[in-house]
C-alpha positions as CSV (number, residue, x, y, z in Angstrom):
1,X,-36.8,-41.5,-31.2
2,X,-34.4,-39.6,-28.9
3,X,-33.0,-36.3,-29.9
4,X,-29.5,-37.7,-30.1
5,X,-30.6,-40.3,-32.7
6,X,-32.8,-37.8,-34.6
7,X,-29.9,-35.6,-35.7
8,X,-27.8,-38.3,-37.5
9,X,-31.1,-39.7,-39.0
10,X,-32.0,-36.2,-40.3
11,X,-28.6,-35.7,-41.7
12,X,-28.7,-39.1,-43.4
13,X,-32.1,-38.3,-44.8
14,X,-30.9,-35.0,-46.2
15,X,-27.8,-36.6,-47.7
16,X,-29.8,-39.3,-49.4
17,X,-32.3,-36.9,-50.7
18,X,-29.7,-34.7,-52.3
19,X,-27.7,-37.7,-53.5
20,X,-30.7,-39.0,-55.3
21,X,-31.1,-35.7,-57.1
22,X,-28.1,-36.4,-59.2
23,X,-24.5,-35.3,-59.1
24,X,-24.9,-32.7,-61.8
25,X,-27.4,-30.7,-59.7
26,X,-25.8,-31.4,-56.3
27,X,-22.3,-30.2,-57.0
28,X,-21.0,-28.7,-53.7
29,X,-24.3,-29.5,-51.9
30,X,-23.1,-32.7,-50.1
31,X,-19.9,-31.2,-48.8
32,X,-21.7,-28.0,-47.7
33,X,-24.5,-30.0,-46.1
34,X,-22.1,-32.0,-44.0
35,X,-20.1,-29.0,-42.9
36,X,-23.3,-27.0,-42.2
37,X,-24.9,-29.9,-40.3
38,X,-21.9,-30.3,-38.0
39,X,-21.7,-26.5,-37.5
40,X,-25.4,-26.3,-36.8
41,X,-25.3,-29.1,-34.4
42,X,-22.6,-27.5,-32.3
43,X,-24.2,-24.0,-32.6
44,X,-27.4,-25.0,-30.7
45,X,-28.6,-28.3,-32.0
46,X,-29.7,-27.0,-35.4
47,X,-28.1,-29.6,-37.6
48,X,-30.9,-29.8,-40.2
49,X,-31.1,-26.1,-40.6
50,X,-27.3,-26.0,-40.9
51,X,-27.3,-28.8,-43.4
52,X,-29.8,-27.0,-45.6
53,X,-27.9,-23.7,-45.4
54,X,-24.6,-25.5,-46.1
55,X,-26.1,-27.2,-49.1
56,X,-27.3,-23.9,-50.5
57,X,-24.0,-22.2,-49.8
58,X,-22.0,-25.1,-51.2
59,X,-24.1,-25.2,-54.4
60,X,-23.6,-21.4,-54.9
61,X,-19.8,-21.7,-54.4
62,X,-19.6,-24.7,-56.8
63,X,-21.6,-22.7,-59.4
64,X,-19.2,-19.8,-59.1
65,X,-16.2,-22.1,-59.4
66,X,-17.6,-23.7,-62.5
67,X,-18.2,-20.3,-64.1
68,X,-14.6,-19.2,-63.3
69,X,-13.2,-22.4,-64.8
70,X,-15.3,-22.0,-68.0
71,X,-14.0,-18.3,-68.3
72,X,-10.4,-19.5,-67.9
73,X,-10.8,-22.2,-70.5
74,X,-12.4,-19.7,-72.9
75,X,-9.6,-17.2,-72.4
76,X,-7.0,-20.0,-72.9
77,X,-8.7,-21.1,-76.1
78,X,-8.7,-17.6,-77.4
79,X,-5.0,-16.9,-76.7
80,X,-3.8,-20.3,-78.0
81,X,-5.8,-20.0,-81.3
82,X,-5.5,-16.5,-82.6
83,X,-7.9,-15.4,-85.3
84,X,-6.1,-14.9,-88.7
């Protein structure tokens, strides 16, 4: 397999592996993997390393976003239903 064919194949393999893990655990991972894979490819042909790093970063950001949304919902519930 040539190097030009191995990069898309590796990206597809990573995408399928994380897709099979379930959407609840992969929130942000797919988008991060795609962005990281492309960035890694253009930064010295390290697409797989970029995809893994992007997945980790995307998952972290998605987890932070979910936590912020939960805090906002909790704050909205407290202010809309005051304790008597």
